[in-house]
N, C-alpha and C positions, 0 to 999 in steps of 0.2 A: 505494497500500502503505499502512498505516497505521504509522508508529513511534509506538515511546514515548517516550515527550514524558516528560521529568524534571518530577516532586512542586515545586507554585508554591514559590514562598517557601527555595525549597535542604532542602523539607522533608524524609521522606523516604517511602520510599513504602506508603500504611495495610499492618498487616495484615487478612488476607483475617478473620478472626475480631473484630478491629476492625470490620468491617463492617456484616457483621449484629447485632456487638452494641449497637450505637446502637437502632436499632427494640426487643432484645427490652429493653433496661433501660426506655430513655425513652416507651414507649410498653402497659406489659405486657401485653406477647404472650407463647402460649408457645414460638414459635419461629420461626426466619426464611430464610429464600434471598434471596439474588442475583446474578444472574444477564444475561449480556451476549448483547445478540443482534446480526450484523454486518447490509449492508445485504442480501448477501445470503442473508439469513436462518439462519443456522449462529449456532447458539448453545453461551454459555463459561455454564458456572454455578463460580461464581466463591467461596461460599463460601455454608452449610449451619451455622444454630449446632448442632443438632445432631439423632441419622441420623432423626427424627422428616420434619423441615423436606427433608432430603435427597431421604427417600420419595417425600414428597408431591409436590415437585415433580419428583421422574421420573416420577409417575403423569402426570403431568398430561403431562408429554413423548411419554411409552407412546400413552397414551391422545388426545393429541387434544384435551380440552377440558378444560376449568375455567377458572377464574379469569385465569389466566393469560393464555392466548392470548388470553381477553374485556379482557387491557390495552395487550397489542401490538395487537392490532385497532383498536380505542374509541380509545388512547393519555390512558382514563381510567381516575377507578379503581374497581377491581372487590370489592360485595363482598357478604355472604355471613353473615352472622348466624348464623342458624340451620341449621345443612346439614338436621336432623335434624326441620325445619316441615315440614308439607303443603303448604306452599309453594313451596318451591326443588324449581324441577323444571328447572333447567337443564343442570346435567351428570350426568347417572343413573350413567352408567359411575366418576364419578370421586366422587360418595356413595358409594356402596355400601366404591368403593378403599381413602377415606381414612378409614372407621368403622373396622374393624381394625384402627390406627391411635389408635386416640381421637380423634379434632380433631372441634371440635364445628363451629368459627368457621373460613373461609378468606377472604384475600384478599390483591388487589395491587393495585400502585400502580405506570404507569409510571417508566422513570426514563428524566427528562429531560436535555438537553446544550444548554438552543435551544431549542431549532426541532426535534432532530433527538435520536428516541426509539432509544437504545440503549442501553436493557434493562427487566427485571423486578425487582419482591421482592414476592415473599412472604411472607404470614403467615398464620400458624395460631394459633390457639388451646384452651386444652382444653377449655373452658369456650360455651356460649354468650356470647355481647359484643354489647352494647353496643356506637353509636359512632355521635359523636358526631360536627361538628363541626370539633371544633377536633383528635380525633384521626386524620379526609381533611387536615387539615391541613400539623397533624405530621409525618403519616407523606407524603408528597405530600415536603410539604420537606426530608427525612431523604431520602427521594428526589435530588432533586434535588442538594441538598449529596455521594452520595455516586457519582453520575455519574466524574466524571476515575478519581475513586480505583479504580471497578471496574473499569472500561476499561484505567487499566494496569492493572492483575491478572489478569488478560486476556491479553492483547497480552504480559507475562512470561509467562504460565504455555504459551502459542503457540511461543514465538522461542526457551524456556530448555527441552534437551532430559529432561535433570534431573527435571521434573517430574513426579506421577506425578499417574496418580487415584486418593482415594482416598472408601471412602462414607462423606466430608463433602462430598469436595468434587469432585462427576464432571470435573474441567476439562471439555476436550472437548467428547467426543463423541466424538473422530475416527475411530470404526471403526462411527461410527454413520454422521456424513455418505459416507465412506469407501465405506461399503455402498453407502450410495442410490445414487453413482454410481457404479456394478459392479451392479446393477441396473436405471440407465439404458440402460447396454451389453445390456443381457442381452434386457430386453424394449423398445427403441426408442418410451419413455418420459419423458416428462417429471419432468424434478426431485421438483414437489410429486405424479406417479400412484405412484415412484417410490416414495419414505413413505411412504406413503399406501398399500401394496403395505406392504410393511418393519411399519409398525404394525397390516395388518390378519395376518399372522403369526402376531405377536406374539400375536395378541389370539384367535387361534384355539389359537394350544398350550399357552396360558396358560407365557411365557415371559416375560422382562424382553426387553426390544428390543433391550438390548446384549450379550445372551448371541447373539441373531439374528442382529446382526450382527457381530458378532465370526463364527460360522459362517463364512457371508457371502462374511467382509475370509482368513478360511484356502483357502474352496476346499470345505468340507462345504456350504453349499449354492448350489442356485444356481437361482433365479425362476424358466429357462425351461420347467426340469422339473418343475414342483408345478404341479397343478393348484389350478383361479381357486378351489373353494374351502380352502385351504390359503394364499391367504392375504387372507383376506376373510371378516370376519362375514359365521355363516348362509347362503357363499355365494352372496353380491348382488356 
């Protein structure tokens, strides 16, 4: 198991707000969010600079697409300077979702501790944003610098019974992971397939995935009693 490490040099653990603020202040973006991912794929949102950043990250989590996921899989920065450009076709569902938030450009940077991938920093801008090598280098450097503090904040939240989820920092999405486990038991499928079913139901019913998960955990929704067309888009 992970253990909450003491901050180096006896310094206090950084606040979640300060972790995100560094990206907004130094890079001139409109907002930022930081999440940590465990070896098993469990994600913890450490901070969001504002409600728009929080919603943009949640949309990527719900839809299963976006620069966040691409940065996790590639371990490289993922850049989208103009989401309205005709050439931008990587994440059609996400683009539709964030358009209502006023987001025009979006970026994701992997957080690395040495060779270990520990999370992702998501950034957005309300205007199309041309970035250069200096922007990418600075964001990547900051992502490495905040990695330890982000992990510490996530571990603190996981072990603090008084820690509560907020719209700005949805914490560990505990119910999503608990619901995924219940769907595994109900359908006798893999964790990946179970989470895909959860995502599919959220998409088809146009409800947030956190709300679907809560219904599963509370026993109001059982996936072994649902027809396929209520768990996969367009009945596929």
